[in-house]
DOGU-427271 format. One record per residue: residue number from 0; x, y, z of N, C-alpha, C in turn. Coordinates in steps of 0.05 Angstrom, whole numbers. Example, Ala and Ser with C-alpha at 12.3 -4.5 7.8 and 13.67 -1.06 7.14 Angstrom:
<rs>
@resi = 0&nxx = 264&nyy = -114&nzz = 156&caxx = 246&cayy = -90&cazz = 156&cxx = 264&cyy = -66&czz = 156
@resi = 1&nxx = 257&nyy = -45&nzz = 142&caxx = 273&cayy = -21&cazz = 143&cxx = 258&cyy = 1&czz = 157
</rs>
This chain:
<rs>
@resi = 0&nxx = 16&nyy = -24&nzz = 0&caxx = 0&cayy = 0&cazz = 0&cxx = 17&cyy = 25&czz = 0
@resi = 1&nxx = 4&nyy = 47&nzz = -4&caxx = 17&cayy = 73&cazz = -5&cxx = 26&cyy = 82&czz = 23
@resi = 2&nxx = 50&nyy = 93&nzz = 24&caxx = 61&cayy = 105&cazz = 49&cxx = 67&cyy = 134&czz = 44
@resi = 3&nxx = 56&nyy = 152&nzz = 62&caxx = 61&cayy = 180&cazz = 59&cxx = 74&cyy = 190&czz = 84
@resi = 4&nxx = 97&nyy = 204&nzz = 81&caxx = 112&cayy = 215&cazz = 103&cxx = 122&cyy = 243&czz = 95
@resi = 5&nxx = 122&nyy = 262&nzz = 114&caxx = 133&cayy = 288&cazz = 108&cxx = 126&cyy = 309&czz = 127
@resi = 6&nxx = 135&nyy = 333&nzz = 121&caxx = 131&cayy = 357&cazz = 137&cxx = 120&cyy = 378&czz = 119
@resi = 7&nxx = 103&nyy = 395&nzz = 130&caxx = 92&cayy = 418&cazz = 114&cxx = 87&cyy = 441&czz = 133
@resi = 8&nxx = 88&nyy = 465&nzz = 122&caxx = 84&cayy = 489&cazz = 138&cxx = 54&cyy = 492&czz = 145
@resi = 9&nxx = 36&nyy = 487&nzz = 126&caxx = 7&cayy = 489&cazz = 132&cxx = -8&cyy = 466&czz = 118
@resi = 10&nxx = -31&nyy = 460&nzz = 130&caxx = -48&cayy = 440&cazz = 119&cxx = -77&cyy = 448&czz = 126
@resi = 11&nxx = -94&nyy = 449&nzz = 106&caxx = -122&cayy = 456&cazz = 110&cxx = -138&cyy = 430&czz = 110
@resi = 12&nxx = -148&nyy = 422&nzz = 134&caxx = -164&cayy = 398&cazz = 136&cxx = -190&cyy = 400&czz = 120
@resi = 13&nxx = -205&nyy = 423&nzz = 121&caxx = -230&cayy = 424&cazz = 105&cxx = -224&cyy = 421&czz = 75
@resi = 14&nxx = -203&nyy = 433&nzz = 65&caxx = -196&cayy = 430&cazz = 37&cxx = -189&cyy = 401&czz = 30
@resi = 15&nxx = -173&nyy = 389&nzz = 48&caxx = -164&cayy = 361&cazz = 43&cxx = -188&cyy = 342&czz = 44
@resi = 16&nxx = -206&nyy = 346&nzz = 63&caxx = -230&cayy = 329&cazz = 64&cxx = -248&cyy = 332&czz = 40
@resi = 17&nxx = -251&nyy = 357&nzz = 31&caxx = -267&cayy = 363&cazz = 7&cxx = -256&cyy = 348&czz = -17
@resi = 18&nxx = -229&nyy = 350&nzz = -20&caxx = -216&cayy = 336&cazz = -42&cxx = -220&cyy = 306&czz = -39
@resi = 19&nxx = -216&nyy = 295&nzz = -15&caxx = -219&cayy = 267&cazz = -10&cxx = -247&cyy = 257&czz = -17
@resi = 20&nxx = -268&nyy = 273&nzz = -9&caxx = -295&cayy = 266&cazz = -15&cxx = -301&cyy = 266&czz = -45
@resi = 21&nxx = -287&nyy = 283&nzz = -60&caxx = -291&cayy = 283&cazz = -90&cxx = -276&cyy = 260&czz = -103
@resi = 22&nxx = -253&nyy = 252&nzz = -91&caxx = -237&cayy = 231&cazz = -103&cxx = -248&cyy = 203&czz = -98
@resi = 23&nxx = -261&nyy = 199&nzz = -75&caxx = -269&cayy = 173&cazz = -67&cxx = -300&cyy = 172&czz = -65
@resi = 24&nxx = -312&nyy = 155&nzz = -80&caxx = -341&cayy = 152&cazz = -78&cxx = -348&cyy = 134&czz = -55
@resi = 25&nxx = -358&nyy = 145&nzz = -33&caxx = -364&cayy = 128&cazz = -9&cxx = -385&cyy = 107&czz = -16
@resi = 26&nxx = -382&nyy = 84&nzz = -4&caxx = -402&cayy = 63&cazz = -7&cxx = -424&cyy = 67&czz = 13
@resi = 27&nxx = -448&nyy = 70&nzz = 3&caxx = -471&cayy = 75&cazz = 21&cxx = -487&cyy = 50&czz = 27
@resi = 28&nxx = -495&nyy = 48&nzz = 52&caxx = -512&cayy = 26&cazz = 60&cxx = -540&cyy = 32&czz = 50
@resi = 29&nxx = -557&nyy = 12&nzz = 44&caxx = -584&cayy = 17&cazz = 34&cxx = -600&cyy = 34&czz = 54
@resi = 30&nxx = -613&nyy = 55&nzz = 44&caxx = -629&cayy = 73&cazz = 61&cxx = -613&cyy = 90&czz = 79
@resi = 31&nxx = -587&nyy = 94&nzz = 74&caxx = -570&cayy = 108&cazz = 92&cxx = -575&cyy = 138&czz = 92
@resi = 32&nxx = -572&nyy = 151&nzz = 115&caxx = -573&cayy = 180&cazz = 117&cxx = -547&cyy = 190&czz = 107
@resi = 33&nxx = -547&nyy = 204&nzz = 85&caxx = -522&cayy = 214&cazz = 72&cxx = -517&cyy = 242&czz = 81
@resi = 34&nxx = -496&nyy = 247&nzz = 97&caxx = -488&cayy = 273&cazz = 105&cxx = -458&cyy = 276&czz = 104
@resi = 35&nxx = -449&nyy = 301&nzz = 109&caxx = -420&cayy = 306&cazz = 106&cxx = -403&cyy = 289&czz = 125
@resi = 36&nxx = -411&nyy = 286&nzz = 150&caxx = -395&cayy = 271&cazz = 169&cxx = -394&cyy = 241&czz = 161
@resi = 37&nxx = -416&nyy = 230&nzz = 153&caxx = -416&cayy = 202&cazz = 145&cxx = -401&cyy = 198&czz = 119
@resi = 38&nxx = -403&nyy = 216&nzz = 100&caxx = -388&cayy = 214&cazz = 75&cxx = -358&cyy = 217&czz = 80
@resi = 39&nxx = -350&nyy = 235&nzz = 98&caxx = -322&cayy = 238&cazz = 105&cxx = -311&cyy = 213&czz = 117
@resi = 40&nxx = -325&nyy = 201&nzz = 137&caxx = -316&cayy = 177&cazz = 150&cxx = -314&cyy = 154&czz = 130
@resi = 41&nxx = -334&nyy = 151&nzz = 112&caxx = -333&cayy = 130&cazz = 92&cxx = -310&cyy = 134&czz = 73
@resi = 42&nxx = -305&nyy = 159&nzz = 65&caxx = -283&cayy = 165&cazz = 47&cxx = -256&cyy = 159&czz = 60
@resi = 43&nxx = -253&nyy = 166&nzz = 86&caxx = -229&cayy = 160&cazz = 100&cxx = -225&cyy = 130&czz = 102
@resi = 44&nxx = -246&nyy = 115&nzz = 108&caxx = -244&cayy = 86&cazz = 109&cxx = -236&cyy = 75&czz = 82
@resi = 45&nxx = -248&nyy = 86&nzz = 61&caxx = -242&cayy = 77&cazz = 34&cxx = -213&cyy = 82&czz = 25
@resi = 46&nxx = -204&nyy = 106&nzz = 32&caxx = -176&cayy = 113&cazz = 25&cxx = -157&cyy = 95&czz = 41
@resi = 47&nxx = -166&nyy = 87&nzz = 65&caxx = -151&cayy = 68&cazz = 81&cxx = -147&cyy = 41&czz = 67
@resi = 48&nxx = -164&nyy = 35&nzz = 47&caxx = -161&cayy = 10&cazz = 32&cxx = -135&cyy = 12&czz = 15
@resi = 49&nxx = -127&nyy = 36&nzz = 8&caxx = -104&cayy = 40&cazz = -9&cxx = -79&cyy = 49&czz = 6
@resi = 50&nxx = -83&nyy = 62&nzz = 28&caxx = -61&cayy = 75&cazz = 43&cxx = -52&cyy = 56&czz = 66
@resi = 51&nxx = -27&nyy = 49&nzz = 66&caxx = -16&cayy = 33&cazz = 88&cxx = -13&cyy = 49&czz = 113
@resi = 52&nxx = 1&nyy = 73&nzz = 110&caxx = 4&cayy = 91&cazz = 133&cxx = 13&cyy = 118&czz = 123
@resi = 53&nxx = 8&nyy = 138&nzz = 140&caxx = 17&cayy = 165&cazz = 135&cxx = 27&cyy = 177&czz = 161
@resi = 54&nxx = 48&nyy = 192&nzz = 160&caxx = 59&cayy = 207&cazz = 183&cxx = 66&cyy = 235&czz = 172
@resi = 55&nxx = 51&nyy = 254&nzz = 181&caxx = 55&cayy = 281&cazz = 171&cxx = 57&cyy = 300&czz = 195
@resi = 56&nxx = 77&nyy = 318&nzz = 195&caxx = 79&cayy = 338&cazz = 215&cxx = 73&cyy = 365&czz = 201
@resi = 57&nxx = 59&nyy = 382&nzz = 216&caxx = 49&cayy = 407&cazz = 205&cxx = 55&cyy = 430&czz = 224
@resi = 58&nxx = 66&nyy = 452&nzz = 214&caxx = 70&cayy = 475&cazz = 232&cxx = 44&cyy = 487&czz = 240
@resi = 59&nxx = 25&nyy = 490&nzz = 221&caxx = -1&cayy = 501&cazz = 227&cxx = -22&cyy = 486&czz = 211
@resi = 60&nxx = -41&nyy = 473&nzz = 226&caxx = -62&cayy = 458&cazz = 213&cxx = -88&cyy = 473&czz = 217
@resi = 61&nxx = -102&nyy = 480&nzz = 195&caxx = -128&cayy = 493&cazz = 196&cxx = -149&cyy = 472&czz = 196
@resi = 62&nxx = -166&nyy = 472&nzz = 216&caxx = -187&cayy = 452&cazz = 218&cxx = -215&cyy = 463&czz = 212
@resi = 63&nxx = -217&nyy = 489&nzz = 208&caxx = -243&cayy = 501&cazz = 204&cxx = -254&cyy = 514&czz = 229
@resi = 64&nxx = -250&nyy = 501&nzz = 252&caxx = -260&cayy = 512&cazz = 277&cxx = -237&cyy = 521&czz = 295
@resi = 65&nxx = -215&nyy = 507&nzz = 294&caxx = -193&cayy = 512&cazz = 313&cxx = -167&cyy = 507&czz = 299
@resi = 66&nxx = -151&nyy = 528&nzz = 295&caxx = -125&cayy = 523&cazz = 283&cxx = -107&cyy = 509&czz = 303
@resi = 67&nxx = -91&nyy = 489&nzz = 293&caxx = -74&cayy = 473&cazz = 310&cxx = -45&cyy = 479&czz = 303
@resi = 68&nxx = -29&nyy = 484&nzz = 324&caxx = 0&cayy = 490&cazz = 320&cxx = 16&cyy = 465&czz = 326
@resi = 69&nxx = 38&nyy = 462&nzz = 311&caxx = 56&cayy = 439&cazz = 315&cxx = 41&cyy = 413&czz = 316
@resi = 70&nxx = 27&nyy = 406&nzz = 295&caxx = 10&cayy = 382&cazz = 295&cxx = 24&cyy = 359&czz = 282
@resi = 71&nxx = 16&nyy = 335&nzz = 291&caxx = 25&cayy = 310&cazz = 279&cxx = 0&cyy = 294&czz = 272
@resi = 72&nxx = -2&nyy = 285&nzz = 247&caxx = -24&cayy = 269&cazz = 237&cxx = -13&cyy = 242&czz = 229
@resi = 73&nxx = -25&nyy = 221&nzz = 240&caxx = -17&cayy = 194&cazz = 233&cxx = -41&cyy = 178&czz = 225
@resi = 74&nxx = -38&nyy = 163&nzz = 203&caxx = -60&cayy = 146&cazz = 194&cxx = -48&cyy = 118&czz = 190
@resi = 75&nxx = -61&nyy = 98&nzz = 201&caxx = -51&cayy = 71&cazz = 199&cxx = -74&cyy = 52&czz = 192
@resi = 76&nxx = -69&nyy = 33&nzz = 175&caxx = -88&cayy = 14&cazz = 167&cxx = -81&cyy = -13&czz = 180
@resi = 77&nxx = -102&nyy = -27&nzz = 188&caxx = -98&cayy = -54&cazz = 199&cxx = -122&cyy = -71&czz = 189
@resi = 78&nxx = -123&nyy = -96&nzz = 196&caxx = -146&cayy = -113&cazz = 189&cxx = -172&cyy = -103&czz = 201
@resi = 79&nxx = -170&nyy = -90&nzz = 224&caxx = -193&cayy = -80&cazz = 238&cxx = -205&cyy = -55&czz = 225
@resi = 80&nxx = -188&nyy = -40&nzz = 210&caxx = -198&cayy = -15&cazz = 198&cxx = -176&cyy = 5&czz = 196
@resi = 81&nxx = -184&nyy = 31&nzz = 199&caxx = -166&cayy = 53&cazz = 196&cxx = -165&cyy = 68&czz = 223
@resi = 82&nxx = -141&nyy = 76&nzz = 231&caxx = -138&cayy = 91&cazz = 256&cxx = -124&cyy = 118&czz = 248
@resi = 83&nxx = -136&nyy = 140&nzz = 256&caxx = -125&cayy = 166&cazz = 252&cxx = -118&cyy = 178&czz = 279
@resi = 84&nxx = -94&nyy = 188&nzz = 282&caxx = -85&cayy = 201&cazz = 307&cxx = -77&cyy = 229&czz = 301
@resi = 85&nxx = -85&nyy = 247&nzz = 318&caxx = -78&cayy = 275&cazz = 316&cxx = -67&cyy = 285&czz = 342
@resi = 86&nxx = -44&nyy = 298&nzz = 342&caxx = -32&cayy = 309&cazz = 366&cxx = -21&cyy = 337&czz = 360
@resi = 87&nxx = -27&nyy = 355&nzz = 378&caxx = -17&cayy = 383&cazz = 377&cxx = -17&cyy = 394&czz = 405
@resi = 88&nxx = -10&nyy = 420&nzz = 407&caxx = -11&cayy = 432&cazz = 434&cxx = -40&cyy = 432&czz = 444
@resi = 89&nxx = -60&nyy = 435&nzz = 426&caxx = -88&cayy = 438&cazz = 434&cxx = -103&cyy = 412&czz = 437
@resi = 90&nxx = -95&nyy = 391&nzz = 423&caxx = -111&cayy = 367&cazz = 422&cxx = -93&cyy = 342&czz = 419
@resi = 91&nxx = -103&nyy = 321&nzz = 432&caxx = -92&cayy = 294&cazz = 427&cxx = -115&cyy = 275&czz = 425
@resi = 92&nxx = -119&nyy = 263&nzz = 401&caxx = -143&cayy = 247&cazz = 397&cxx = -137&cyy = 225&czz = 376
@resi = 93&nxx = -154&nyy = 205&nzz = 377&caxx = -153&cayy = 183&cazz = 357&cxx = -181&cyy = 176&czz = 348
@resi = 94&nxx = -183&nyy = 170&nzz = 322&caxx = -208&cayy = 161&cazz = 310&cxx = -204&cyy = 134&czz = 298
@resi = 95&nxx = -222&nyy = 115&nzz = 304&caxx = -220&cayy = 88&cazz = 292&cxx = -245&cyy = 84&czz = 275
@resi = 96&nxx = -240&nyy = 76&nzz = 250&caxx = -261&cayy = 70&cazz = 231&cxx = -260&cyy = 40&czz = 225
@resi = 97&nxx = -283&nyy = 26&nzz = 227&caxx = -282&cayy = -3&cazz = 221&cxx = -275&cyy = -8&czz = 192
@resi = 98&nxx = -263&nyy = -31&nzz = 187&caxx = -256&cayy = -38&cazz = 159&cxx = -281&cyy = -39&czz = 142
@resi = 99&nxx = -280&nyy = -28&nzz = 119&caxx = -303&cayy = -28&cazz = 101&cxx = -326&cyy = -10&czz = 109
@resi = 100&nxx = -321&nyy = 9&nzz = 126&caxx = -341&cayy = 28&cazz = 135&cxx = -354&cyy = 42&czz = 112
@resi = 101&nxx = -381&nyy = 45&nzz = 113&caxx = -396&cayy = 58&cazz = 91&cxx = -415&cyy = 79&czz = 104
@resi = 102&nxx = -424&nyy = 97&nzz = 87&caxx = -444&cayy = 117&cazz = 95&cxx = -468&cyy = 102&czz = 106
@resi = 103&nxx = -478&nyy = 109&nzz = 130&caxx = -501&cayy = 96&cazz = 142&cxx = -494&cyy = 69&czz = 155
@resi = 104&nxx = -469&nyy = 63&nzz = 158&caxx = -461&cayy = 38&cazz = 171&cxx = -471&cyy = 37&czz = 200
@resi = 105&nxx = -480&nyy = 14&nzz = 208&caxx = -490&cayy = 11&cazz = 236&cxx = -467&cyy = 10&czz = 256
@resi = 106&nxx = -443&nyy = 3&nzz = 246&caxx = -420&cayy = 1&cazz = 265&cxx = -412&cyy = 28&czz = 274
@resi = 107&nxx = -402&nyy = 30&nzz = 298&caxx = -395&cayy = 56&cazz = 310&cxx = -367&cyy = 65&czz = 302
@resi = 108&nxx = -365&nyy = 90&nzz = 296&caxx = -338&cayy = 103&cazz = 295&cxx = -330&cyy = 106&czz = 325
@resi = 109&nxx = -305&nyy = 105&nzz = 330&caxx = -295&cayy = 108&cazz = 358&cxx = -276&cyy = 132&czz = 359
@resi = 110&nxx = -284&nyy = 153&nzz = 373&caxx = -268&cayy = 177&cazz = 376&cxx = -260&cyy = 179&czz = 405
@resi = 111&nxx = -233&nyy = 178&nzz = 409&caxx = -222&cayy = 179&cazz = 436&cxx = -205&cyy = 205&czz = 438
@resi = 112&nxx = -214&nyy = 224&nzz = 454&caxx = -201&cayy = 249&cazz = 458&cxx = -187&cyy = 248&czz = 485
@resi = 113&nxx = -161&nyy = 248&nzz = 485&caxx = -146&cayy = 247&cazz = 510&cxx = -144&cyy = 276&czz = 522
@resi = 114&nxx = -141&nyy = 295&nzz = 504&caxx = -138&cayy = 323&cazz = 513&cxx = -149&cyy = 342&czz = 492
@resi = 115&nxx = -165&nyy = 362&nzz = 501&caxx = -175&cayy = 382&cazz = 482&cxx = -177&cyy = 408&czz = 497
@resi = 116&nxx = -163&nyy = 428&nzz = 487&caxx = -163&cayy = 455&cazz = 498&cxx = -174&cyy = 475&czz = 478
@resi = 117&nxx = -198&nyy = 484&nzz = 482&caxx = -211&cayy = 503&cazz = 463&cxx = -210&cyy = 531&czz = 474
@resi = 118&nxx = -204&nyy = 551&nzz = 457&caxx = -205&cayy = 579&cazz = 467&cxx = -234&cyy = 587&czz = 468
@resi = 119&nxx = -239&nyy = 610&nzz = 482&caxx = -266&cayy = 621&cazz = 483&cxx = -276&cyy = 626&czz = 455
@resi = 120&nxx = -301&nyy = 619&nzz = 449&caxx = -313&cayy = 624&cazz = 423&cxx = -305&cyy = 604&czz = 401
@resi = 121&nxx = -291&nyy = 583&nzz = 408&caxx = -283&cayy = 564&cazz = 387&cxx = -307&cyy = 548&czz = 379
@resi = 122&nxx = -306&nyy = 538&nzz = 354&caxx = -328&cayy = 520&cazz = 345&cxx = -348&cyy = 535&czz = 327
@resi = 123&nxx = -343&nyy = 559&nzz = 320&caxx = -361&cayy = 573&cazz = 302&cxx = -374&cyy = 597&czz = 315
@resi = 124&nxx = -390&nyy = 610&nzz = 299&caxx = -404&cayy = 634&cazz = 308&cxx = -427&cyy = 627&czz = 326
@resi = 125&nxx = -432&nyy = 645&nzz = 345&caxx = -455&cayy = 641&cazz = 362&cxx = -481&cyy = 642&czz = 345
@resi = 126&nxx = -500&nyy = 625&nzz = 353&caxx = -525&cayy = 624&cazz = 338&cxx = -525&cyy = 606&czz = 314
@resi = 127&nxx = -503&nyy = 593&nzz = 307&caxx = -502&cayy = 575&cazz = 285&cxx = -515&cyy = 549&czz = 294
@resi = 128&nxx = -535&nyy = 540&nzz = 280&caxx = -549&cayy = 515&cazz = 288&cxx = -532&cyy = 491&czz = 280
@resi = 129&nxx = -531&nyy = 472&nzz = 299&caxx = -518&cayy = 446&cazz = 294&cxx = -539&cyy = 425&czz = 294
@resi = 130&nxx = -540&nyy = 409&nzz = 273&caxx = -562&cayy = 389&cazz = 271&cxx = -552&cyy = 362&czz = 280
@resi = 131&nxx = -569&nyy = 346&nzz = 293&caxx = -561&cayy = 319&cazz = 300&cxx = -559&cyy = 301&czz = 275
@resi = 132&nxx = -570&nyy = 310&nzz = 253&caxx = -568&cayy = 295&cazz = 228&cxx = -540&cyy = 297&czz = 216
@resi = 133&nxx = -523&nyy = 314&nzz = 227&caxx = -496&cayy = 318&cazz = 216&cxx = -477&cyy = 297&czz = 227
@resi = 134&nxx = -485&nyy = 280&nzz = 246&caxx = -467&cayy = 262&cazz = 260&cxx = -473&cyy = 233&czz = 253
@resi = 135&nxx = -452&nyy = 217&nzz = 248&caxx = -456&cayy = 188&cazz = 245&cxx = -458&cyy = 174&czz = 272
@resi = 136&nxx = -464&nyy = 149&nzz = 272&caxx = -464&cayy = 133&cazz = 297&cxx = -435&cyy = 133&czz = 308
@resi = 137&nxx = -432&nyy = 137&nzz = 334&caxx = -405&cayy = 138&cazz = 345&cxx = -405&cyy = 132&czz = 375
@resi = 138&nxx = -381&nyy = 124&nzz = 383&caxx = -374&cayy = 122&cazz = 411&cxx = -353&cyy = 142&czz = 416
@resi = 139&nxx = -358&nyy = 160&nzz = 435&caxx = -339&cayy = 182&cazz = 440&cxx = -331&cyy = 183&czz = 469
@resi = 140&nxx = -306&nyy = 187&nzz = 474&caxx = -296&cayy = 191&cazz = 502&cxx = -278&cyy = 215&czz = 501
@resi = 141&nxx = -280&nyy = 233&nzz = 521&caxx = -264&cayy = 257&cazz = 522&cxx = -255&cyy = 260&czz = 551
@resi = 142&nxx = -229&nyy = 263&nzz = 555&caxx = -217&cayy = 268&cazz = 581&cxx = -202&cyy = 295&czz = 579
@resi = 143&nxx = -198&nyy = 308&nzz = 601&caxx = -183&cayy = 333&cazz = 601&cxx = -194&cyy = 353&czz = 581
@resi = 144&nxx = -219&nyy = 359&nzz = 583&caxx = -233&cayy = 377&cazz = 565&cxx = -233&cyy = 405&czz = 578
@resi = 145&nxx = -221&nyy = 424&nzz = 564&caxx = -219&cayy = 452&cazz = 574&cxx = -229&cyy = 471&czz = 553
@resi = 146&nxx = -246&nyy = 490&nzz = 562&caxx = -256&cayy = 511&cazz = 545&cxx = -250&cyy = 538&czz = 558
@resi = 147&nxx = -236&nyy = 555&nzz = 544&caxx = -227&cayy = 581&cazz = 554&cxx = -213&cyy = 577&czz = 581
@resi = 148&nxx = -197&nyy = 556&nzz = 584&caxx = -182&cayy = 551&cazz = 608&cxx = -197&cyy = 537&czz = 630
@resi = 149&nxx = -223&nyy = 535&nzz = 628&caxx = -239&cayy = 522&cazz = 649&cxx = -242&cyy = 492&czz = 644
@resi = 150&nxx = -238&nyy = 477&nzz = 665&caxx = -240&cayy = 448&cazz = 664&cxx = -269&cyy = 438&czz = 662
@resi = 151&nxx = -276&nyy = 424&nzz = 641&caxx = -302&cayy = 413&cazz = 638&cxx = -303&cyy = 383&czz = 642
@resi = 152&nxx = -282&nyy = 372&nzz = 654&caxx = -282&cayy = 344&cazz = 663&cxx = -278&cyy = 324&czz = 640
@resi = 153&nxx = -290&nyy = 301&nzz = 645&caxx = -289&cayy = 279&cazz = 625&cxx = -317&cyy = 269&czz = 618
@resi = 154&nxx = -320&nyy = 261&nzz = 594&caxx = -347&cayy = 253&cazz = 583&cxx = -344&cyy = 228&czz = 566
@resi = 155&nxx = -365&nyy = 213&nzz = 564&caxx = -367&cayy = 190&cazz = 546&cxx = -396&cyy = 187&czz = 537
@resi = 156&nxx = -399&nyy = 179&nzz = 512&caxx = -426&cayy = 175&cazz = 501&cxx = -425&cyy = 154&czz = 479
@resi = 157&nxx = -448&nyy = 142&nzz = 475&caxx = -452&cayy = 124&cazz = 453&cxx = -478&cyy = 134&czz = 439
@resi = 158&nxx = -475&nyy = 141&nzz = 414&caxx = -498&cayy = 152&cazz = 399&cxx = -502&cyy = 136&czz = 373
@resi = 159&nxx = -527&nyy = 131&nzz = 367&caxx = -535&cayy = 117&cazz = 342&cxx = -550&cyy = 136&czz = 325
@resi = 160&nxx = -542&nyy = 138&nzz = 300&caxx = -557&cayy = 155&cazz = 281&cxx = -585&cyy = 143&czz = 276
@resi = 161&nxx = -605&nyy = 160&nzz = 276&caxx = -632&cayy = 153&cazz = 270&cxx = -642&cyy = 171&czz = 247
@resi = 162&nxx = -663&nyy = 164&nzz = 234&caxx = -673&cayy = 181&cazz = 212&cxx = -679&cyy = 210&czz = 220
@resi = 163&nxx = -687&nyy = 213&nzz = 245&caxx = -694&cayy = 240&cazz = 254&cxx = -674&cyy = 252&czz = 275
@resi = 164&nxx = -650&nyy = 240&nzz = 278&caxx = -631&cayy = 251&cazz = 296&cxx = -612&cyy = 230&czz = 307
@resi = 165&nxx = -606&nyy = 233&nzz = 333&caxx = -588&cayy = 215&cazz = 347&cxx = -601&cyy = 203&czz = 371
@resi = 166&nxx = -597&nyy = 177&nzz = 376&caxx = -606&cayy = 164&cazz = 400&cxx = -582&cyy = 158&czz = 418
@resi = 167&nxx = -581&nyy = 168&nzz = 442&caxx = -559&cayy = 164&cazz = 460&cxx = -565&cyy = 140&czz = 479
@resi = 168&nxx = -551&nyy = 118&nzz = 475&caxx = -555&cayy = 95&cazz = 492&cxx = -543&cyy = 101&czz = 520
@resi = 169&nxx = -522&nyy = 116&nzz = 521&caxx = -510&cayy = 124&cazz = 546&cxx = -495&cyy = 150&czz = 544
@resi = 170&nxx = -497&nyy = 166&nzz = 565&caxx = -481&cayy = 190&cazz = 568&cxx = -471&cyy = 190&czz = 596
@resi = 171&nxx = -445&nyy = 192&nzz = 600&caxx = -434&cayy = 194&cazz = 627&cxx = -414&cyy = 218&czz = 627
@resi = 172&nxx = -413&nyy = 231&nzz = 650&caxx = -395&cayy = 253&cazz = 653&cxx = -386&cyy = 257&czz = 681
@resi = 173&nxx = -363&nyy = 269&nzz = 684&caxx = -352&cayy = 276&cazz = 710&cxx = -343&cyy = 305&czz = 708
@resi = 174&nxx = -357&nyy = 323&nzz = 721&caxx = -351&cayy = 351&cazz = 719&cxx = -352&cyy = 363&czz = 747
@resi = 175&nxx = -329&nyy = 373&nzz = 756&caxx = -326&cayy = 384&cazz = 783&cxx = -334&cyy = 362&czz = 802
@resi = 176&nxx = -354&nyy = 366&nzz = 819&caxx = -361&cayy = 345&cazz = 839&cxx = -386&cyy = 329&czz = 830
@resi = 177&nxx = -393&nyy = 332&nzz = 804&caxx = -417&cayy = 318&cazz = 794&cxx = -410&cyy = 294&czz = 778
@resi = 178&nxx = -424&nyy = 272&nzz = 783&caxx = -423&cayy = 248&cazz = 765&cxx = -450&cyy = 248&czz = 751
@resi = 179&nxx = -449&nyy = 248&nzz = 725&caxx = -473&cayy = 250&cazz = 708&cxx = -477&cyy = 225&czz = 692
@resi = 180&nxx = -501&nyy = 213&nzz = 693&caxx = -508&cayy = 189&cazz = 678&cxx = -534&cyy = 194&czz = 665
@resi = 181&nxx = -537&nyy = 184&nzz = 640&caxx = -563&cayy = 187&cazz = 627&cxx = -564&cyy = 174&czz = 600
@resi = 182&nxx = -587&nyy = 177&nzz = 588&caxx = -592&cayy = 168&cazz = 560&cxx = -613&cyy = 187&czz = 549
@resi = 183&nxx = -616&nyy = 187&nzz = 524&caxx = -636&cayy = 204&cazz = 512&cxx = -634&cyy = 206&czz = 482
@resi = 184&nxx = -645&nyy = 227&nzz = 471&caxx = -646&cayy = 231&cazz = 442&cxx = -642&cyy = 260&czz = 436
@resi = 185&nxx = -632&nyy = 266&nzz = 412&caxx = -630&cayy = 293&cazz = 401&cxx = -642&cyy = 291&czz = 374
@resi = 186&nxx = -665&nyy = 304&nzz = 370&caxx = -681&cayy = 301&cazz = 346&cxx = -686&cyy = 328&czz = 333
@resi = 187&nxx = -690&nyy = 327&nzz = 307&caxx = -697&cayy = 352&cazz = 292&cxx = -727&cyy = 356&czz = 292
</rs>
């Protein structure tokens, strides 16, 4: 398979993902909810069919919501699927995509965030609506979550994409002296 290694001064993740989505026709499951997040995940899984590994270091990575300084991006393929790792001063995270993942796949993406430090106002303009239809099924865990320097604890959730939103089988959190447990739904 293809091996990519190198260093670059800048890398635009939104531009790279847009190119990837145009280059790779994601495989859709019958009746799948087709959205940007699911198409991106399927395209990444598909490119993983060709890419053995990638190790790229970037002085400044533009993500669309949060610029990352001194970032390292690693992509590795195995029989289980594709693993993407991202490390910078602001974030340390890994995303696992099951082998053969497709748009609307019932299998969960696994996003593990070890550290995330967001500045005040990160994530877009105030008042911008975020839809639950924009997210694929996933299992997410986040530790050491900080926004504008304030500690927001650790969180974990398992969410399944539904035709009208997301169904949360479990949500757990630890914030300050609170232990939070629940389940629920986010619907349009």
